[in-house]
C-alpha positions in Angstrom: -12.2 10.3 -3.3 -8.6 11.0 -2.0 -6.2 13.1 -4.3 -3.5 11.8 -5.9 -0.5 14.2 -4.8 3.2 14.1 -5.3 3.9 12.7 -2.4 1.9 9.9 -3.0 3.4 9.2 -6.0 6.7 9.6 -4.2 5.5 6.5 -2.0 4.6 4.5 -5.1 8.1 5.4 -6.7 9.9 4.2 -3.5 7.6 0.9 -3.5 8.4 0.4 -7.2 11.9 0.8 -6.4 12.3 -1.5 -3.6 10.9 -4.2 -5.8 8.3 -5.3 -3.4 5.5 -4.5 -6.1 6.8 -5.2 -9.8 6.9 -2.3 -11.9 3.6 -3.8 -14.0 1.8 -3.1 -10.8 2.4 0.9 -10.5 -1.3 1.8 -10.1 -1.1 -0.9 -6.8 1.8 0.9 -5.6 0.0 4.3 -6.2 -3.1 2.8 -4.1 -0.7 1.9 -1.4 0.8 5.5 -2.0 -2.4 7.8 -1.8 -3.9 5.6 1.2 -0.6 6.0 3.4 -0.3 10.0 2.4 -4.1 10.5 3.2 -3.3 8.5 6.7 -6.1 6.0 5.9 -6.6 3.5 8.9 -7.3 0.9 6.6 -6.7 -0.3 2.9 -9.4 -2.9 1.8 -8.6 -4.9 -1.3 -9.5 -7.7 -3.4 -5.7 -7.8 -4.8 -4.1 -10.7 -3.1 -1.3 -10.6 -5.5 0.3 -7.7 -4.5 -1.4 -5.9 -2.1 -2.8 -8.4 0.5 0.1 -10.4 0.3 1.3 -11.7 3.6 5.0 -12.1 2.2 4.9 -8.7 0.9 3.0 -6.4 3.7 5.7 -6.4 6.5 8.1 -5.5 4.2 5.8 -2.6 3.1 5.6 -1.9 6.5 9.2 -1.4 7.1 9.7 0.9 3.9 6.8 3.2 4.5 8.3 3.8 8.1 11.3 4.4 6.7 9.7 7.4 4.5 8.1 8.6 7.8 4.5 7.4 7.4 2.4 4.5 8.3 1.1 1.8 6.2 -2.5 1.5 6.7 -3.5 -1.9 8.0 -4.0 -3.8 4.7 -6.9 -6.6 4.5 -9.2 -8.4 1.9 -13.1 -8.2 2.6 -12.8 -11.7 4.1 -10.3 -10.5 7.0 -12.7 -7.7 7.6 -16.1 -9.2 7.6 -16.6 -11.2 10.8 -17.5 -15.0 9.7 
């Protein structure tokens, strides 16, 4: 398990403030913040509405880079496992 640090929360707050993920999905933003802060290579998720959303991923990458971090590769189980 990864710790939820103040830095993780700052990343999550920036995501929510950007409007890329709605305020009601604050746990999703924190999930991204934790994975980002702890420098995970991959963020596996089944959440295609807010996290593994092709329309959101690139904007998230730009936002996270502006904070000085690298967004983990976000993918679903189907994208990760070979056919």
